[in-house]
VEXDREN-2710 file (C-alpha; in Angstrom, 1 decimal):
% VEXDREN-2710
k/r/px/py/pz
1/MET/111.2/101.7/101.5
2/GLY/108.4/99.1/101.7
3/THR/108.6/95.4/101.4
4/SER/106.0/92.6/101.1
5/GLY/106.3/88.8/101.4
6/ALA/102.7/88.1/100.1
7/ALA/102.4/85.1/97.8
8/ASP/100.5/87.1/95.2
9/PRO/103.0/88.9/93.0
10/ARG/100.7/91.9/92.2
11/ALA/99.7/92.2/95.7
12/ALA/103.3/92.2/96.9
13/GLY/104.1/94.9/94.3
14/ALA/101.3/97.2/95.2
15/THR/101.8/96.6/99.2
16/ALA/105.7/97.4/98.8
17/ALA/105.0/100.4/96.4
18/ARG/102.5/102.0/99.0
19/ALA/104.7/101.6/101.9
20/ALA/107.6/103.2/99.8
21/VAL/105.9/106.0/98.2
22/GLY/103.1/106.9/100.8
23/ASP/100.8/109.8/99.7
24/ARG/103.6/111.7/98.4
25/ASP/103.9/112.7/94.6
26/ASP/107.3/113.8/94.2
27/ALA/109.1/110.4/93.9
28/ARG/112.0/110.7/91.1
29/LEU/113.0/107.0/91.2
30/LEU/111.9/103.4/92.3
31/MET/114.3/100.8/92.5
32/VAL/112.4/97.4/92.8
33/PHE/114.1/94.0/94.0
34/CYS/112.1/91.1/93.4
35/SER/112.3/87.3/94.4
36/ALA/112.9/85.3/91.1
37/LEU/110.0/83.3/92.2
38/HIS/107.8/85.9/91.3
39/ASP/106.0/86.7/88.1
40/PRO/107.9/90.1/87.3
41/VAL/105.0/91.4/85.0
42/ALA/102.5/90.8/87.6
43/VAL/104.7/92.7/90.2
44/LEU/105.1/95.6/88.0
45/ALA/101.1/95.6/87.4
46/GLY/100.8/96.3/91.2
47/ILE/103.5/98.9/91.3
48/ARG/102.3/101.0/88.4
49/PRO/98.8/102.0/89.9
50/VAL/100.6/103.2/93.0
51/ALA/103.5/105.0/91.7
52/GLY/102.3/106.2/88.4
53/ALA/104.8/107.0/85.8
54/THR/107.8/107.2/88.1
55/PRO/111.1/106.2/86.5
56/LEU/111.9/102.5/87.6
57/ILE/114.7/100.3/87.6
58/GLY/115.2/96.7/89.5
59/CYS/116.1/93.1/89.0
60/SER/115.5/89.6/90.4
61/THR/117.2/88.2/93.3
62/THR/117.2/85.1/95.5
63/ALA/115.8/86.8/98.5
64/VAL/115.4/90.7/99.4
65/ILE/117.0/92.5/102.3
66/ALA/114.9/94.5/104.6
67/ALA/115.1/95.2/108.2
68/GLY/112.2/93.2/110.1
69/GLN/111.1/91.1/107.2
70/SER/110.7/87.6/108.0
71/ASP/109.6/86.1/104.6
72/VAL/112.3/87.7/102.3
73/ASP/112.5/84.3/100.1
74/SER/109.5/85.4/98.2
75/GLY/109.9/89.0/98.7
76/VAL/109.3/92.2/96.9
77/SER/111.2/95.4/98.0
78/VAL/110.7/99.1/96.8
79/VAL/113.1/102.0/97.3
80/ALA/111.7/105.2/96.5
81/LEU/114.0/108.1/96.1
82/GLY/112.2/111.6/95.9
83/GLY/111.7/115.1/96.9
84/PRO/113.2/118.5/95.4
85/GLY/116.8/117.6/95.9
86/PHE/117.1/114.8/93.4
87/ASP/117.3/114.2/89.8
88/VAL/117.4/110.8/88.2
89/THR/117.9/109.6/84.7
90/THR/117.5/106.0/83.4
91/GLY/118.4/103.8/80.5
92/VAL/118.6/100.3/79.3
93/SER/120.7/98.4/77.0
94/LEU/119.2/95.4/75.3
95/ASP/120.9/92.1/73.8
96/VAL/124.0/92.4/75.6
97/SER/125.6/89.0/74.9
98/GLY/128.4/89.3/72.6
99/ARG/128.6/93.2/72.9
100/GLN/129.1/93.4/76.4
101/ARG/131.6/96.4/76.5
102/GLU/129.5/98.3/74.0
103/ALA/126.5/97.7/75.9
104/GLY/128.0/99.0/79.1
105/ALA/128.9/102.1/77.5
106/GLU/125.6/102.6/75.5
107/VAL/123.7/102.5/78.7
108/THR/126.1/104.9/80.5
109/ASP/126.0/107.3/77.8
110/ARG/122.2/107.3/77.7
111/VAL/121.9/108.0/81.7
112/THR/124.8/110.7/81.6
113/ARG/123.7/112.5/78.6
114/ALA/121.3/114.9/80.2
115/GLY/123.6/116.3/82.7
116/THR/122.8/118.1/85.9
117/GLY/123.9/120.9/88.1
118/ARG/123.7/119.0/91.3
119/ARG/126.8/118.7/93.4
120/HIS/126.5/114.7/94.0
121/GLN/126.2/111.9/91.5
122/VAL/126.2/108.1/91.6
123/LEU/125.9/105.5/88.5
124/VAL/123.7/102.5/89.5
125/LEU/124.1/99.6/87.2
126/LEU/122.0/96.3/87.5
127/THR/123.5/93.7/85.0
128/ASP/122.0/90.2/84.3
129/GLY/124.0/87.6/86.3
130/LEU/123.6/84.8/83.7
131/VAL/125.5/86.8/81.1
132/VAL/129.4/86.3/80.9
133/GLY/131.7/89.0/80.7
134/GLN/130.3/91.4/83.7
135/GLU/133.7/93.2/83.7
136/GLU/133.4/93.9/80.2
137/MET/130.1/95.9/80.6
138/LEU/131.6/97.7/83.6
139/ALA/134.8/98.5/81.4
140/GLY/132.2/100.0/79.0
141/ALA/130.8/102.1/81.5
142/TYR/134.1/103.3/82.7
143/SER/135.2/104.3/79.2
144/VAL/132.2/106.8/79.3
145/VAL/132.3/108.2/82.9
146/GLY/135.8/107.4/83.9
147/ALA/136.5/108.5/87.6
148/SER/134.0/111.3/87.5
149/MET/131.5/109.8/89.5
150/PRO/131.2/106.5/92.0
151/MET/129.6/103.4/90.5
152/VAL/127.7/100.9/92.5
153/GLY/125.0/98.0/91.8
154/GLY/124.9/94.1/91.4
155/ALA/123.9/91.3/88.9
156/SER/120.4/89.7/89.0
157/THR/120.3/86.1/90.4
158/PRO/117.9/83.2/89.7
159/HIS/116.3/81.5/92.7
160/PRO/118.4/78.4/93.9
161/THR/115.4/75.9/93.9
162/ALA/113.5/77.3/90.9
163/ALA/113.9/77.4/87.0
164/ARG/117.1/79.1/86.1
165/HIS/116.1/82.5/85.0
166/THR/116.6/86.2/85.9
167/PHE/115.0/89.3/85.0
168/GLN/115.7/93.1/85.1
169/PHE/113.2/96.0/85.2
170/HIS/113.4/99.2/83.4
171/GLY/110.2/101.5/83.2
172/ASP/107.4/99.3/82.4
173/GLN/109.7/96.7/80.6
174/VAL/110.6/93.4/82.0
175/VAL/113.8/92.5/80.4
176/ALA/116.9/89.8/80.5
177/ASP/120.4/90.0/78.7
178/ALA/120.5/93.4/79.5
179/VAL/122.0/96.2/81.6
180/VAL/119.9/98.5/83.3
181/GLY/121.4/101.9/84.7
182/ALA/120.3/105.2/86.4
183/VAL/122.4/108.1/87.3
184/ILE/121.0/109.8/90.4
185/ALA/122.2/113.5/91.2
186/SER/121.6/115.0/94.6
187/ASP/122.1/118.1/96.6
188/GLY/123.1/115.6/99.4
189/PRO/126.2/113.3/99.5
190/PHE/126.5/109.7/98.6
191/GLY/128.8/107.2/100.5
192/VAL/130.0/103.9/99.1
193/GLY/131.2/101.1/101.5
194/LEU/132.8/97.9/100.1
195/ARG/133.8/94.9/102.3
196/HIS/134.1/91.1/102.1
197/GLY/135.4/89.4/105.3
198/TRP/137.8/87.0/103.8
199/ARG/141.1/86.7/104.9
200/LYS/144.4/85.6/103.0
201/VAL/145.8/82.1/103.6
202/GLY/149.6/82.0/103.7
203/GLU/152.0/83.5/101.1
204/PRO/151.0/85.1/97.6
205/MET/150.8/82.6/94.7
206/ILE/151.5/83.9/90.9
207/VAL/149.2/83.1/88.1
208/THR/151.7/81.3/85.7
209/LYS/148.9/80.6/83.2
210/SER/145.4/81.9/82.6
211/ASP/143.0/82.5/79.9
212/ARG/140.3/85.4/81.1
213/ASN/138.3/83.7/83.8
214/GLU/140.2/80.5/84.0
215/VAL/143.3/79.8/86.0
216/LEU/145.4/77.1/84.5
217/THR/148.5/77.2/86.9
218/LEU/149.5/78.7/89.9
219/ASP/153.4/78.8/90.7
220/ASP/153.7/76.4/87.6
221/ARG/151.5/73.9/89.5
222/PRO/147.9/73.0/88.1
223/ALA/145.7/75.5/89.6
224/VAL/143.3/73.3/91.5
225/GLU/145.9/71.1/93.2
226/ALA/148.0/74.4/94.2
227/TYR/144.6/76.0/95.6
228/LEU/143.3/73.1/97.4
229/SER/146.6/71.9/98.9
230/ARG/147.3/75.4/100.3
231/LEU/143.8/75.4/101.9
232/GLY/144.2/72.0/103.5
233/ALA/141.2/70.5/101.5
234/PRO/139.8/67.1/102.1
235/PRO/140.9/64.5/99.5
236/GLU/137.2/64.3/98.0
237/ALA/137.6/67.6/97.1
238/PHE/140.4/67.1/94.5
239/ALA/138.2/64.6/92.5
240/ASP/134.3/64.9/93.3
241/PRO/132.7/68.1/91.6
242/PRO/130.1/68.5/94.3
243/ALA/132.5/68.1/97.3
244/PHE/134.9/70.6/95.3
245/GLU/132.1/72.9/95.0
246/ARG/131.0/72.7/98.8
247/PHE/134.6/73.3/99.8
248/ALA/135.4/76.3/97.2
249/GLU/132.1/78.5/97.4
250/CYS/133.3/79.9/100.8
251/ARG/136.9/80.1/100.0
252/PRO/137.4/82.7/97.4
253/ILE/140.6/83.9/95.8
254/GLY/141.9/87.4/96.3
255/VAL/143.4/89.3/93.2
256/ARG/145.8/91.9/93.7
257/SER/145.1/95.3/91.7
258/ARG/145.8/98.9/92.1
259/GLY/142.6/99.4/94.4
260/GLY/143.4/96.5/96.6
261/GLU/142.5/92.8/96.6
262/VAL/139.5/92.0/94.4
263/VAL/137.6/88.7/95.3
264/ARG/137.0/86.0/92.8
265/ASN/134.6/83.4/93.4
266/VAL/136.0/79.9/92.2
267/GLY/133.4/77.5/93.3
268/ASN/132.5/76.3/89.7
269/SER/133.7/72.8/89.3
270/SER/133.5/72.9/85.5
271/GLY/137.3/72.7/85.3
272/LEU/138.2/70.3/88.0
273/ALA/138.9/67.3/85.8
274/ARG/141.6/69.6/83.8
275/GLY/142.8/71.1/87.1
276/VAL/141.5/74.4/86.2
277/LEU/140.0/77.1/88.6
278/CYS/137.0/78.7/86.8
279/SER/136.5/82.0/88.3
280/SER/133.3/84.3/88.1
281/GLY/135.7/87.2/86.9
282/GLU/138.8/87.7/84.9
283/VAL/142.3/86.7/86.8
284/PRO/145.2/88.1/84.7
285/GLU/148.2/85.9/83.8
286/GLY/151.1/87.1/85.6
287/GLY/149.1/88.4/88.5
288/VAL/149.4/88.0/92.1
289/ILE/146.5/86.1/94.1
290/TRP/146.0/84.7/97.5
291/PRO/143.6/81.8/98.2
292/MET/141.1/83.1/101.1
293/GLU/138.9/81.9/103.6
294/GLY/136.3/83.2/106.3
295/ASP/133.6/82.4/108.9
296/VAL/130.5/83.8/110.0
297/ASP/132.1/86.1/112.5
298/THR/134.7/87.8/109.6
299/VAL/131.5/88.0/107.4
300/LEU/129.4/89.6/109.8
301/GLN/132.2/92.1/110.9
302/ALA/132.5/93.0/107.1
303/ALA/128.8/94.2/107.2
304/ASP/129.4/96.6/110.0
305/ASP/132.6/97.8/108.4
306/ALA/131.0/98.4/104.9
307/CYS/128.0/100.2/106.5
308/ARG/130.2/102.1/108.8
309/ASP/132.3/103.3/105.6
310/ALA/129.4/104.1/103.7
311/VAL/127.9/106.4/106.3
312/ALA/131.2/108.1/106.9
313/GLY/131.3/109.0/103.2
314/LEU/128.4/111.1/103.9
315/ALA/130.9/113.5/105.8
316/GLY/128.5/114.0/108.8
317/ALA/125.2/113.9/107.2
318/ALA/122.7/111.7/108.3
319/PRO/121.8/109.0/106.0
320/LEU/118.2/108.8/104.3
321/GLY/118.7/105.4/103.8
322/LEU/121.2/102.5/102.9
323/ILE/121.1/100.4/100.2
324/ALA/122.7/97.1/100.3
325/PHE/124.0/94.9/97.3
326/ASP/125.2/91.6/99.0
327/CYS/126.5/88.3/97.7
328/GLU/124.3/85.5/97.7
329/THR/127.4/83.3/98.6
330/ARG/128.1/85.2/101.8
331/ALA/124.1/84.7/102.6
332/ARG/124.6/80.8/102.3
333/LEU/127.9/80.8/104.4
334/LEU/125.9/82.9/107.3
335/GLY/122.7/80.5/106.9
336/PRO/119.3/82.0/108.1
337/ASP/120.1/82.7/111.4
338/GLY/123.5/84.6/110.4
339/GLN/121.5/86.7/107.5
340/ARG/119.0/87.9/110.2
341/ARG/122.0/89.0/112.3
342/GLU/123.6/90.8/109.3
343/VAL/120.5/92.6/108.3
344/ARG/120.1/93.7/112.1
345/ARG/123.8/95.1/112.0
346/MET/123.3/96.8/108.9
347/ALA/119.8/98.2/109.8
348/ALA/121.4/99.6/113.0
349/HIS/123.7/101.8/110.9
350/ALA/120.9/103.1/109.0
351/ARG/118.5/103.9/111.9
352/PRO/116.0/105.5/112.1
353/ALA/116.5/105.8/108.3
354/PRO/115.3/102.5/106.1
355/LEU/117.7/99.6/104.9
356/ALA/116.8/97.8/101.7
357/GLY/118.8/95.6/99.4
358/LEU/119.1/92.3/97.6
359/TYR/121.5/89.3/97.0
360/THR/123.5/89.4/93.9
361/TRP/125.6/87.2/91.8
362/GLY/128.4/89.8/91.3
363/GLU/128.7/93.2/92.9
364/VAL/129.6/96.6/91.3
365/ALA/131.5/98.9/93.2
366/ARG/134.2/101.6/91.9
367/THR/135.2/104.5/94.2
368/LYS/138.8/104.6/92.9
369/GLY/141.0/102.6/90.4
370/ILE/139.5/100.9/87.2
371/ASN/138.1/97.7/88.6
372/ALA/134.2/97.7/89.5
373/PHE/133.3/94.2/89.5
374/HIS/133.5/91.9/92.6
375/ASN/132.3/88.6/93.9
376/GLN/131.5/87.4/97.6
377/THR/131.6/91.1/98.7
378/LEU/129.0/93.5/100.2
379/VAL/128.5/96.8/98.5
380/VAL/126.8/99.5/100.7
381/LEU/125.2/102.6/99.0
382/ALA/124.5/105.4/101.8
383/VAL/122.2/108.2/100.5
384/GLY/122.6/111.7/102.5
END
């Protein structure tokens, strides 16, 4: 892994790539995580002379995750996987909006078609965080691979203070409104950890009326009223959109599923006047949910637990590295000091191997069950 906080995007890409690849010529895949503040074309222009024609995927982020890196806000991080024990196939599906499920199936079919004789495989998907219907893309991917391999990844993010744009990388392309994928096949194992750090508040509630990602009523009460009342919200949160967003962004809901609770963000105030909770993912009518809350300590503990679970999945093999897909809402709760503490904790589970990652607008992880889309969650991939 290599990282750079250089202000010049071409220099940042080149520095990070040189640190990741070194003097070796057997890289099989580069994963590039890049601040949305950077010009992605210039970042690629810095990487390519170092890495040659090595297959490449990646996306934008609010900040990169890297042990010992202090200037992550404008950073570039490059992860290199290689050696004789890896085979990699990459793919991209463009113009995703309006055909999300088809696009998810399309890219997954492309990256799985080659096949491999290696024992261990993982599907990595990087989606555009500005595209609605993330679950549909992942359902399309699942329709191709089913339960045959674990799935990890995340949704690209814009920078919170800059223009609202995202981007993804595939090979020499900079794309958007796309889903980028790779199948990594290895002689060594992979481990996946999935934790969030939120705890349930009170008894479960029934989703008595919903429409995809909008929750209209909970226990036959207007959803906003029922949610805020359960959590003891201040009066201003019931009517003032900024106050609601500040309160709700770190108080998600947990949706019961066959694989356990799936966390959904409800910090969008667009439905406040109608009494509707707007989620980042689908909340099924007739389902069971819990309002949830957490604090710095529980979120940090989740980072420890996710890394521990991922390393345990290697069945005793030493990790070659950890790759983290961490929700940017968790980062806002932690603040700069808490983020540094979280990175130090994750790095401790990787040592002496490297840690790299990014902050996402939705996390991808499927190890069991069908659901693979998560909010306000940390996903860790351990490479053995």
